[in-house]
N, C-alpha and C positions, 0 to 999 in steps of 0.2 A: 414773350417768346423772342429769342435771340435770332438774328440773321446769320450767325456764325455757322459755318459748315461743320457738321458732326458726323463721324469723327473728323478731327482736324486733318488737313491734307498731309502733314508730316507723319501722323499716326498711320494713315492709309499707305503712305509710301513705305514705312517700316514693315507693315503687314505684308506688302507686296514683296519686299526683300525676303521675308521669312518664307513666303509661299514659293518664291523662286528657288530658294535654297533647298526646300523640300523636293521640288520638281527636278532640280539638277541632280540631287542624290539618287533620285529614282530613274535617272537617265531619260527624263521627259523634257527634252531640250526645247521643243517648240512651245510647250506649255510654260516653261520657265521664261522664255523670251516674252511671251504675252503678259505674264505676271509682271515682268520688269518694266513694261511700258508704263504702268501706273506709277511705279516708283520714279521713273524719269520725269513724268509729267507733274507729279505732285510733290516730289521731294525737294528739300533745300539743295543747295549747290553740291555739298558733299554726298548726300544720299543719291542724287541724280548721277554723279560721277561714278560712284560705286556700282549703281545699277547699269550704267553703260558698260563698265568693265565686265560685269557678270553676264550681260547680254552677249558680249563678244565671246565669253567662255561658253555660253549656250550654243552659239554658232559653231564653235570649234567641236563641241560634242556632236552636234547634228552632222557636220561634215565628216567627222570620223565614222559615225554610224552608217553614213551613206557611202563610205568607201573612198572618200576624197581626202587622202592622207596629206597631200601637199597643202590644200587650203585649210585643213584642220590644224596643221602645225602653224601656219601663218596666223590664224585666228587665236590660237593658244598663246603664241608669243606676244601678239598684240594685247590680249587680255591681261597677261602677266605684267606687261609694261604699264598698261593703263591703271591697273590696280596698285602696282608698286608706286606710281606717281601719287596715288591717294593715300599712301602710308601703310599699305599692306605688304608684308614681306612674304617670302615663299611659304613659310609655315602656316600663315593664315589662308593662303590661296589654295594649297593642296587639299 
């Protein structure tokens, strides 16, 4: 029996990203942020960076839904910048 963690941490991180994507599309922003915590904790540097950008996007959605347009816009701009820094252009972010 191996002492290796199964599934591997990076696979768990990728699964968390997919779960977060599903939650974001369903406008379940808090659930998306929770799913992204696992990706931040278990992912490699790139995966964790993308997860942080998506978590900021989830915060923007939450702020928008709660009627806080100013903070929603600020989070959205920050998410776009963070994701662009990681090599995602506007077409991948939208």
